[in-house]
C-alpha positions in Angstrom: 16.7 -74.9 14.6 17.5 -72.3 17.0 20.9 -71.1 17.1 22.1 -68.9 19.9 25.0 -66.5 20.1 27.3 -66.2 22.9 30.5 -64.1 23.6 33.4 -66.2 24.9 34.1 -66.4 28.7 36.4 -68.9 30.5 33.8 -71.3 31.4 33.7 -71.9 27.5 37.3 -72.8 27.2 36.9 -76.7 27.0 33.6 -76.4 25.0 36.1 -74.6 22.2 38.7 -77.3 22.5 36.2 -80.0 22.1 34.6 -78.0 19.0 38.1 -77.8 17.4 38.7 -81.5 18.1 35.3 -82.6 16.4 36.0 -80.4 13.7 39.2 -82.2 12.5 38.3 -85.8 13.6 37.4 -86.6 9.9 38.1 -83.6 7.9 41.4 -82.1 8.3 41.1 -79.1 6.2 41.2 -76.9 9.5 44.1 -78.9 10.9 46.1 -75.5 10.8 43.6 -74.3 13.7 43.3 -77.4 15.7 42.8 -77.4 19.6 46.2 -77.2 20.3 46.9 -74.2 18.3 44.3 -72.8 20.3 45.5 -73.6 23.5 49.0 -72.1 22.6 47.5 -69.0 21.4 45.2 -69.0 24.6 48.1 -68.9 27.2 50.7 -67.5 25.0 52.3 -64.1 26.3 51.3 -62.0 23.5 47.7 -63.2 23.3 45.8 -59.8 24.2 43.4 -61.4 26.8 41.4 -58.0 27.1 39.5 -58.7 23.9 38.8 -62.5 24.6 35.1 -61.4 25.3 34.8 -60.7 21.4 35.6 -64.2 20.6 32.0 -65.3 19.0 30.3 -68.6 19.7 27.1 -69.9 18.1 25.2 -72.9 20.2 22.5 -75.3 18.8 20.8 -76.8 22.2 23.6 -75.9 24.0 26.2 -77.6 21.7 28.9 -75.3 20.3 28.5 -75.8 16.5 30.6 -72.5 15.1 32.9 -70.0 16.2 34.7 -67.0 15.3 38.2 -65.7 16.9 40.9 -63.5 16.4 44.9 -64.5 16.1 46.7 -63.1 19.3 45.6 -59.5 18.3 42.7 -58.1 15.8 43.6 -58.0 12.0 43.9 -61.9 11.7 40.9 -64.3 12.2 39.4 -67.8 12.0 36.0 -68.9 11.8 34.3 -72.7 11.0 31.0 -74.2 11.6 30.2 -78.1 12.1 29.0 -79.9 9.1 25.8 -79.3 7.8 25.3 -75.4 9.1 26.6 -73.7 6.1 23.4 -71.3 6.2 25.6 -69.9 9.1 28.8 -68.9 7.5 27.8 -65.8 6.1 26.8 -64.2 9.4 29.5 -65.5 11.0 32.1 -63.8 8.6 30.2 -60.8 8.6 30.7 -60.9 12.7 34.4 -61.6 12.0 35.0 -58.7 9.8 32.9 -56.2 12.4 34.6 -57.3 15.1 38.4 -58.6 14.3 39.2 -56.2 11.8 42.2 -53.4 12.3 43.5 -50.6 10.6 44.5 -52.6 7.9 41.5 -54.8 7.5 41.0 -58.5 8.4 43.2 -61.7 7.0 41.8 -65.2 7.0 43.7 -68.0 6.1 42.0 -70.7 4.0 42.8 -74.3 2.9 43.5 -73.9 -0.9 41.4 -76.9 -1.7 38.4 -75.2 0.5 36.3 -74.0 -2.6 33.4 -73.2 -0.7 34.9 -70.8 2.0 37.4 -69.4 -0.9 34.0 -68.4 -2.8 32.3 -67.3 0.4 35.3 -64.7 0.7 35.5 -63.7 -2.6 32.1 -62.8 -2.5 32.3 -60.6 0.5 35.2 -58.7 -1.2 38.1 -60.8 0.5 41.6 -60.6 -2.1 44.0 -63.1 -2.2 47.3 -61.9 -0.2 51.0 -63.2 -0.1 50.8 -64.4 3.1 50.4 -68.2 3.4 50.5 -70.9 6.0 52.0 -74.5 5.2 51.3 -77.8 7.2 53.4 -80.9 7.5 52.6 -84.4 8.7 54.4 -87.0 9.9 53.0 -90.7 10.4 54.3 -92.1 13.3 53.6 -95.7 13.0 56.9 -97.6 12.0 58.7 -94.8 11.8 62.4 -94.8 13.2 62.6 -91.8 16.0 65.9 -92.9 17.2 68.6 -90.3 17.6 72.2 -89.6 18.7 72.8 -87.4 21.8 75.7 -85.0 21.7 78.2 -85.5 24.3 77.8 -83.6 27.7 74.0 -83.1 26.4 70.9 -84.8 28.4 67.7 -84.9 26.6 64.5 -84.7 29.4 61.4 -83.2 29.9 61.0 -79.8 31.7 60.2 -79.5 35.2 57.5 -76.5 35.3 57.8 -75.8 39.4 61.7 -75.8 39.4 62.9 -74.4 35.7 60.8 -71.3 35.0 63.9 -69.3 34.7 66.0 -71.6 32.7 63.3 -72.3 30.0 63.0 -68.4 30.1 66.3 -67.7 29.5 66.7 -70.3 26.9 63.7 -69.0 24.9 64.9 -65.5 25.0 68.3 -66.9 23.4 66.7 -69.1 21.0 64.4 -66.7 19.5 67.3 -64.3 18.9 66.1 -61.6 21.2 68.7 -58.8 21.7 69.9 -57.6 25.1 69.5 -59.1 28.6 67.1 -61.2 29.6 64.2 -59.9 31.0 63.3 -60.8 34.5 60.8 -58.4 35.6 57.5 -59.6 37.3 55.0 -59.0 34.6 57.5 -60.8 32.0 58.0 -63.9 34.3 54.0 -64.1 35.3 53.4 -64.1 31.6 56.2 -67.0 31.4 54.5 -68.6 34.1 50.9 -68.3 32.5 52.2 -70.2 28.9 53.4 -72.9 31.6 49.8 -73.2 33.2 48.2 -74.3 29.9 45.4 -76.5 30.9 46.4 -79.6 28.8 50.4 -79.0 28.8 51.9 -82.4 29.4 55.5 -81.9 30.6 56.2 -85.7 29.6 56.2 -84.2 26.2 57.9 -80.9 26.3 61.4 -81.9 26.0 64.5 -79.7 26.7 68.4 -80.7 25.7 70.3 -79.5 29.0 74.3 -78.9 29.0 76.8 -79.9 31.6 76.3 -76.8 33.5 72.7 -77.9 33.5 71.7 -74.9 31.2 68.8 -75.6 28.6 70.0 -75.0 25.1 67.0 -76.6 22.8 63.4 -77.3 23.2 60.5 -78.8 21.7 56.9 -78.5 23.0 54.3 -81.1 22.0 50.5 -80.6 22.3 48.5 -84.0 22.7 44.9 -84.8 23.5 44.1 -88.4 24.0 40.7 -87.7 22.1 42.4 -87.3 19.0 45.2 -89.2 17.1 47.6 -86.6 16.3 50.2 -84.2 18.2 50.9 -80.5 17.3 54.5 -79.2 17.3 55.2 -75.8 18.8 57.6 -74.6 19.4 61.1 -75.9 18.5 64.5 -74.1 18.9 67.6 -73.8 19.7 69.9 -71.1 21.4 72.7 -70.0 18.7 76.0 -71.4 20.1 74.3 -75.0 19.9 73.1 -74.8 16.5 74.1 -77.3 14.1 74.9 -80.2 16.3 71.8 -82.2 16.1 70.0 -81.0 19.3 66.8 -79.8 17.5 66.5 -83.1 16.0 66.9 -85.0 19.4 64.5 -83.1 21.4 61.7 -83.0 18.6 62.4 -86.9 17.8 62.3 -87.9 21.6 59.2 -85.9 22.0 57.5 -87.8 19.3 58.6 -91.0 20.3 56.9 -90.4 23.6 53.6 -89.2 22.4 53.8 -92.6 20.2 53.7 -94.2 23.5 50.7 -92.6 24.5 48.9 -93.2 21.5 49.5 -90.5 18.9 49.6 -91.7 15.4 50.5 -88.4 13.5 52.1 -85.3 14.2 51.5 -81.8 12.5 53.5 -78.8 12.5 52.8 -75.1 10.6 56.1 -75.0 8.8 57.7 -75.2 5.0 61.2 -75.5 7.1 63.8 -78.2 5.7 64.5 -79.2 9.1 61.0 -80.7 9.3 61.1 -82.3 5.9 64.8 -83.9 7.0 63.1 -85.6 9.9 60.5 -87.2 8.0 57.6 -84.5 7.7 55.8 -84.5 4.2 53.7 -81.8 2.8 49.9 -82.3 4.3 48.2 -79.0 3.4 48.6 -75.4 2.4 46.7 -72.2 3.2 46.4 -68.8 1.7 45.6 -65.6 3.3 42.8 -63.5 2.1 42.2 -59.9 3.1 39.4 -57.8 3.5 40.2 -54.2 3.6 38.1 -51.7 5.3 
């Protein structure tokens, strides 16, 4: 068995997606790092593209069998191997520590039930941290996805070609940013990049639009027909339209559409009552372990 290491370049993008899809096909312990989280990160305005050639990929006979990547910036990382290749894990972890640590060390989120990886991290001087990630799941089959629309509100999917500025305004306000909405060329270029994500399906990115034609709430869903699930990211509502049921409306409409395409489950990284009130239930919990330099 000859394992070949390569650094990431853009030609490997689809292989990474397929690797992450395969990783969670039967075993969902890595569902917090599914293919859609990778795509969301890769096209996100905050993703540091200058560092992407540091992402490590391990191949067996031209098949991608393991990877190690940072999360937006150095300081947090994810690594995984396909089944049957545990002998690679120590080397991959050492690569992650050496490559992705920042001045505070390196944090890795691990499924609380993954005793093997927990033992590996502890044996390499990782210490449990207070940071956690929680994953909720909703099984879509036979689940009611009906909702009531507020008067004067239209629920529809985004129009990437024409709605870049409307969506940007909504996101700026919905995530409670202060000051005027930045419209400089660099900012808008990054926003356009996010909407150019390779597998983004506008049919599943739902907005609530008011009578003035402004977007006031948004839900993005990410779906590949190579999987049976959708990934929810992001969901937001501008302050003056909160507590009107619009978040619920855009999420349920997006989920209804995803079910029509074949999705059977939905996952979201959250522990919010909002999702639980919609019917999402506990799926898995992840705790960060930290390696200090």
